[in-house]
N, C-alpha and C positions, 0 to 999 in steps of 0.2 A: 504494500500500500504506500503510495507516495504521500508526501506531506500535504499536498493540495487535496487529495482524496480524504485524508484524515481530518483536515480542517473542515471540509464540507460536511463530513459525517458528524463531527462534533457540533457544528453550528445548526444542524437540523434537529437537535434535541430540544424538547420544550424548554423555554426560558433562556436558552443559550444566548440569543442575540441581545436580550435585555441585560443579562449579566455582563456580557462583553461591553455594552454601553456604560454600565455602572463602573466597570474597571477603568475604562477610558476616562470617565469623569474623575475618578479618584487619582489617576495619574496626572491629569491636567491640573487638579488642585495641588497635588504634591509638588509638581515641578514649578508651578506658579509661586507657591509659598517659598520654596527654596531659592528661586531666582530673586524674589523680593528681599529676602534676608541677605543674600550674597551681594546684591546691589547696594544695600545699606552698609556693607563691609562688616557684618556681624557674624560671629560664630554662634552655634546653638547655645553654648554656655552663656555668652554675653546677652543674647536675646532672652534666655530664661531668667537671668538676673533682672532685666528690665520689666518682665512680666510678673516676676515673683513666683516662678514655678521651677521645676527641676529640668535639667538638660534632657533626660530621657523623655519627659513629657513633651518638650519641643520636638524631639525626634518623632514621637508618636503623632503629634499634630501634623508634621510634615509628611507623614505616611498616611494621612487622611483617616486615622483611626479615632473614633469618638470625637469628631469635630462638630461642635455646636456653633451657632451664629455668635454667641457670646464669646466663645474661645477664639474664633476667627477675628472678632472685633478687637480683643485684647492683643492678639498677635499683630494685627495691622496697625493698631494705635502705637504699639511699642516700636514699630518701624517708622513712625511719623506719618502714617497714612490714615485714610478714612474709609470705613467699610460702607458700601452702598448695596442695597438689595432691591432687585427689580424683577418683575415678571415680564417675559418676552413671549408674545403670541403673534406669529407671523412677523410683520414689520412694525407692530405696535409694542412699545415698551412702557410699562407702568411701574414707576419707582414705588417701592413699599416704604422704605425709609433709608435715610442716610444717617450714619452714626458718627458723632464727634468724639464723645468721651466713652460711653459704654452703652450697651443695649439697655441695661437696667435704668440708667439715667435718662436715656431717650424715651423709654416707655413711661417714665414719670412725667416728662414734658409733653408727650404725644399719646394721649389715651387711645388713639386709633390703632396702635400697634398691639396686637393680641399677645398675651403672655406666652402662648404656645409658640410664637415665633422665636422667642428667646431660647426655647428648648429644642427647637427643630434641628435634627442632625443633618449635616450637609455632606453629600457625597459618600454615602454608605448604605 
């Protein structure tokens, strides 16, 4: 069996295309976070110190494991950025919220942000 035949067979299994798409999203998130940190000239240890977490937790975030919007917000804030969340449908983009300090603080200022949005897991 060639690699192409094996790949075709695997992708024909129920749920396989969806799982492949999930993995691609996880990889996109992971490479994006790592690129942002490296552009800022920070090591995982330095970023961990800024956020107030351990270096292994930064590694786990960068591997897209257990990443919530709140965690992404902390990560991005520590790099000097601002996390924005939007829904894209076709060519239409609807911003849900832009976060300056933290999702918790934003939710206090903007009651339209549901509490569930803070807990929603991204890319997994």
